[in-house]
N, C-alpha and C positions, 0 to 999 in steps of 0.2 A: 504494499499499499504505500502511495507516495502523496504527501501533503505539502503542497507550495504556497507561497505568497507572493503575489508581482505587485510592485511598487514602481511608481512613477508619477509625473505630474499631468493633469489632463492634457490629452493630444498625444501622449508618448506611445500609444499602442497597447495598453494593458488588455483592452477586451479583446482585439484582434489575436495577440500573441497567445492568450488564455486559450482561447477557442480553438487555435491550431494543436496546442500540446493537448487539450481535453480530447479532442477526436481521436487523437492518435494512441493514447495513452489510457483511453476510457475513463478518465478523470470527470468529474463533475465540477464544471465552471459555475463558480458562486460569484456574481457581479452585484455588490451592494448597491451600485448606482442604477442598475437595471431594475432590481428590485424597488427602489423608490421610484424610478420612472413609469412603471407597470401600474403602483398605486397611484399615480398623479393621473394616467390616462383614464384609470377606473374610477376615478372620483372618491377614493376610499377616503376615511377620516384620517388615516396615516398620509395619503396622498395631499390632503389639503394643508396638513401641518409641514410638510415636505415644501410644497409649492410655497407658501410664504418665506419658508426660511431661504429658499432658493432665489427667489425675487429679490430678496435683500441682499443676495450675494454672500451670505453666510454658511457655513457647514452646519450639518444636523448635529444635534447634542450626543454626546456621547452614551448618554443612558439609552436613546432611541436607537443608535446604531448598534449598539452591544446587545440590545435586545433583539433587533433583526436579526442579525448574525448568529446569536444563540438559537432562536426559533428554526432558522434555517438549517444549520448544521445539526439540529437535533433531529431532523428528518431521516438520518442514516441512510440516505440512499448512496452514499458514496464508498461502494464496496472496494473500489480500485483506489479510491483516493480523491482529493479534490486540488483544486486552483482557486484561490480568492483574490480579487481585486476590488479596490476599494476600501481595503480595510487590512491593517489598522491604519489609523491617520493621525495618532499622536502617541504620547509615552504612556497613557493611562490605558488607551485601547491595546497597545502592544504588549503590555504586564499582564492584562486579562486574557488575551490570545495564547501568551506564552505559557500561564498558568493552566490553560484547559487543554492545549493541544501540542504535540510535539511535531515539529516542522522539519521537513528535509531539506528545505531551500528557501531562501528569499532571492526574487529575480527583482533587481533594481534598472529600471529602465531611464536612462540619462538622456535628457535633451535642454539644450538651450532654451530661456525663456522667450527670445525673438522668435525661434522655431515653432515652440508651442503656440505663440499669439499667431503665427500665420496658419498652423493648422487648425487650430481651435475655430477661430474667427470664419473657417471656409465650411464648417459643417453644417448640414441641413438634415431635418428629420420630416419624416412623413407621421402626420398627428393621427391618421387614421389606422396604418399596418406596422408603425413602427420602424419601418426600413430607414438605415442610416445612410447619408451620402456625404462626399468630401467633394467640394467645388474644384478641389486641386488635383485629385488622383482618382474619383470614382464619382462622376459628374452624372446626372439623368441623363437620358436620350433626349428627352424634352426639357427644357429649362425651366426650373422652377417647379415641375411636377414628378410626382412619385412614378417611377417605371411598373410598380406593379398594380397600383389601383387608381393612378390618374390624380391623387389628391395633391392640392398646392403644399409644396414644403415649406417648413416653417424652421427658423432658428431657435433653437433650445432656450429656455429661461435662463440657464446658467452659462451660455455663451455669448454673451453680451461682452463688449470691452470692460465695461465696469465690474461685472460679476468675475470674469477672468482674472483681472487685475487683483481683487480681494483673495480667489482663490491661490494665485501664485504666491501671494503673501502669506497665506495661512499655511501653504505647502513648506516654504522654505522656513518658517518660524515654528511650526508645530511637526510636519511629517519627516522633515530630514532627519530630527533627532532620533526618530525611531529607529533607523537605519543604524545608529551608532550603538542603540541597544541590542538590536539584532547581530551587530559586528562581533559583540561579545563573545556570540557562541560560534563565530568563524563560518557563517554558512551564507553571506549575502555576495551575490554575483552582480557585478555591475556590468551592464549592456549598452552600448551604444545604440540609441534607438533612432539615430537619423538616416540611415540606410532602407533599402527596399524592406518590405515586410519579411522575405523569404530571407533575406541574407539575416535580419534580426533574429528570426526563428532559428538558423543554424546557429548564430552565436551563442542562444540560450541552451540549445541541446548540447553543444560542445562543453559548455561550462557546467552543466548538469551530468555529464557523462552519458547522456541518452543518445538512441539511434539516430541517424539523420534521415 
C-alpha cells in the first residue's frame, strides 16, 4: 500500500500529476479542492460556507478541512493506497496528518510565482459539467464554450488576481513551513513543475522509484 501527499502552489499541476499516478498504481486520488468545489456546485451547506470563504480570497478553516479529510479517508476505499492533494496546508494540519497516517512520500511541485500567475489566470471551468480548461495549453474548440456540453465557461471564484495574490501569500507564509516539518522525516521530493506534464510525471516516478 502506498500513501503519498502532493504539494505545490495553485496551478503547479497537483491534480493532473495525482490523477496520472493514481490511474497507473490503483491509488485513490483525494482532492480536497474537488470535494469543496462539488459542494459549491451542488449548493450544499458546506458549499455555501466554502463559497463565502473563496470569494473573500481566504483559506477554509483548519477544523473544516480536517473534518472533510477525516471523513473522506474514513471511507476506506483506498485498498492500494491514496494520493492526496490540497492538504495539509499549514503546520497544524500536517501534525494532524502525520499523527494519523504513515506517509510514503511527499511530492513537492516547485513553480515560480510568475509562472503560477500565468497559468492560473488562464484557467476556465464549465459550471455545468465541471470540465476544466486552460487557455494556454488546453483551449476549447469553440472559444468560451465547453466542448462537452456547450455551456459558456467561467472563471473560478478563486482564480481572480486578488484571490490568487492572497493564496500565494498564504502559501508562502503557511504551507511552505509544512515542507520543513515533512523534511525532518527525509521523504520530501522536490520536482520542477515547469516542464510538460509527461516530463514532470517521469521526474516524480524516478524520485519515488516507480516504473516509468
